[in-house]
N, C-alpha and C positions, 0 to 999 in steps of 0.2 A: 347888621350882622350880629348873630347871637354871640354872647361872650362865652368862649370855651373855658371850661373849668375842669378840674380833676375829677369831679363827680359825674360829668356828662357821660352817659353810657357809650361804649364803643360799638355802635351798630349803625346801619345806614340811617342817616338823618338824625342820629343822636337822640333817639326817642326814649323818653324816661319810663313810659308805661307800655311795654310790649306784652301782648297776650296772644299766644299761638292759637288758642282755641277760637278766638273771634277774628283773627287776622284774615283778610281776603288775599293778601299778597305775602308770599314767603320768599325772602331774599336768600339766595345761595351764592356765596362768593366762591369762585373756582380759580385759584392762582396757578394756572397751568399754561406753559408755553413751550412744550418739548419739541414741536415740529416747526417752530418759527424759522423762516428761511432767510431772513435778512437781519433785522435788528431785534435781538431778544430783549425781554424785559417786561412783556405784558403780564407776566405772573405777578408783578407789583401793581397791576391795574386795580384789582378789587380794593386793596388797602388804600390806594390813593383816592379812589372815589368815595370810600367811606370816610376817610379823614377830612376831605373837603366838605362832604355833606353835613358833618356835625356842626359846622359854623353857618350853614344856610339859614336864612329866615324861612320858616315853614308856612307862614301866611302867604297866600297867593292873591295878588291884586286882580288877576284875571278871573279867578273864581270867587273872589271875596270870601274865601274860606281858607282854613288851615287844612290842607288836603289830608295830612296824616291823622287829623282828628276825625275825619269822616271815613277814611279807609284804613282799616287795620293793616299795619305793615310789621312783619316779624323777620328779623335777621338771624339766620342760623350761623353756626360756626363754619369757618372755611372748610371746604372739602379737600382733604389731603390728596395730592397728586399720586397717580399710579405711574411710576417711571419704568415699569416693565415693558409696556407697549402702548402706543396711541389707542389701539382698539380696547385694551384693558381699561384705559381712562374713560373712554366713551361708555363702556358698560358700567363703570362705577357711577358716572353722572346719571345714566339712565335709571339705575336702581334708586338713587337718591330722589330724583325728580318723580319717579313712579310713586314713592311713598308720599310725597307732597300732594300729588294728584289724588291719591286714595283719601287723603285728608281734606279734599275739596279746596285746595289752595291753588292760586295762580302763581306758578313759579316765576321768579325774576332772577336770572343768573347774571352775575357780574364776572366777566373774564378779565384776564386770561385770553388765550388765543381763540380764534373763531371756531376751532374744532369742538368746543364745548357745546355748540348748538346741535351737533349731530347726536350727542347723548340725550339732550333734552327732547329733540324730535322723536328719537327712538322710543322714549317713554310716552310721549303724546300719542304716537301712532298706535300704541297698544290699547289706548283708552278712548280714542276718537276715531270713528270710521270716516267722518266727513269733515275735513278741515283743510285750510290752506296755510302755506308758509310764505310770509312777506319778508323779502330779503333786501336790506339796505346795505350797499357795499360799493366801494370804488372798483372792486375786482369781482369777476364772475365766479371765482372759486369753483370752477366746474371741471377741472382736470380729473381724469379717472384715477391717475396715480401721480405722485410727485415725491421725489427723493426716496424712491423705493417703498413707499407706503400708500395705501388707498385711504389712509386716515390722517392725511396732512391737512393743514389749514387751507391749502390750495385746492382741496378736494371736497370741501364742505357741502357744496350744493349738489355735486354728483352723488354723494351718499344720501343726502336728504331727499333728492328726487327719486331714489329707489324706495323710499318709505312713504312719500307723499307725491301724488301725481299733479297736484295743484300748487305750483310754486310761481312766484313772480318776483323778479329782481329789479331794483330801482337804484339809479345813480351810477351805474357801471360805466367805467371809462378805461378799463384795462381788461383785455380778454384775449385768449388764444383763438386762432382762426377756426379750429375745429368746433370749439364751443360756440363761437359766434354764429356759425351756420346751423348747428344742432339745436340751439335754444333761442333762436332769434325771436320767436313769438312770445317768449316769456321773459323778455328783458326790456326795460325802459332805460335807454342809454342817456347819459348826462347830456350828450350833444343834442338830443331831442328835447330833453327837459328844459333846456335853455330857451327854447322857443315857445314854451307852454306856460299858461297861467296855473297857479297852484290848484284851482278848482278842477281844471282839466286833468291834472295829474292824479288828483284824488279820484275823480270819476273813472279814470282808466284803471286804477288799482282796484276799485270796487267792482268793476266789470270783470276783473280777472281773479277775484278771490271769493271764497265762500264765507258764510256767516261766522263760523268758528275760525279764529285766526291766531297762528303763532307768528311772532315777529322776531327776527334776528337782526340786530343793528351792529354792523362793523363800523366803528367810529371813523374809519378812514373814508366813509362815504362823504363826510364833511370836507369842505375845502381846507387844505393844509394851512391856510392863513389863520383859520380859527381852531383847527385841530392838528397841530404839528406833532402831537405826541402819539404817533402810531408807528408800528414796525415797518410798514411799507406805505408811506404817505404818497398821495397822488394828487397833483394840482387840478384845479378846475372843478371843484366839487360843490355839493349843496351847502348852503349857508344854514346856520343854526335856526334862524327864525323860519325859514322855509321848511326845514325838516319838521320843526315843531308844528307848523300849520298843516303839513301833510298828515302827520300822526293824529292830530286833532280831528281832521276831516274824516279820516278812515275809521278811527275808533268811535266816532259818533254813530257809525252804521255797522260796526262789527263787534263780535264778542271775543274779547281777549282771553286766550286760554294759556298763554305763556309768552315770555319775552326774554331776550338776553341782550346785554350791552357788552361788547367785547373789543379786544385789540387796543385798549388804552395802554400805551407804553410810556409811563411817566418820564418827564424830563426834569432832572434835578434843578430846583430853583425856578421852574416855570410851572405854576400851579393853575393857571387859567384853564387849560384843557381838563384838569381834574374837576374843577367846578362846573364846567360846561356839561360833562358827562353826568355829574350828580344832579344838576338842575334838569337835564333832559329826562333822566329816569323819573324824577319827582313829578314833572309836568305830565309825562306819559301816563303815570298812575292816575293822575287827575282826569285826563282825557278818557281813560278806560272806564272809570268807575263813577265819576261825577257828571253824568250826562244830563 
């Protein structure tokens, strides 16, 4: 573990030499959770991930490289929430992500609730005509409306599917009946994944996605024994190592155009989930850019 000291910069992975011009990845923390329907607190997720990441060893034995030395990573200031309306917040995110895309950066958003993904995809859809959205989640998030808004965290994939016709969800184990029938061809349920080898899962994802790929990772896709720090934990999920291997296999064949990690709801005194999220983000950057 790196020794944390007062001079270590407060950015994702505690990088001492950030350079926006040369960075491939631009990290945007989005501390927003206004539509959370059960346990609030994911607005603290970006802070918890960044805090944990600053003590990580950045050398990777898997790559035999320090990933951050090979891939420029720049952390921006937190995006201030828009509390007027969920739709207003989505538009604010879309504007910010659009600026990053104009600068030819790959945006990496840290949530916050899952709604942040809608804003990111809105910006992506304006700049890419041909792309897919790969969605990791315990929940289908496909309701058209929830709690009197179409921009709830429970409606994320309904809104994203309006902007992107190529979407594929992985790890789902909680869904309403209407969505189950409507989207059955674009969902890989956890019950089926349990019978599959990782390579078969990767192959199925590749079959259902295009070369340009936006990935949205709701951390509750992970089993709650490893990731208890979410607003709506669901038992029977993916394990960290399997998720990492799936991402590795997919990104070996796909061009990452954006990604978010969301729904970390920190538990005071329990920091293991924070470190898991930070390590997953770091390794995913490696899989995307050190091929």
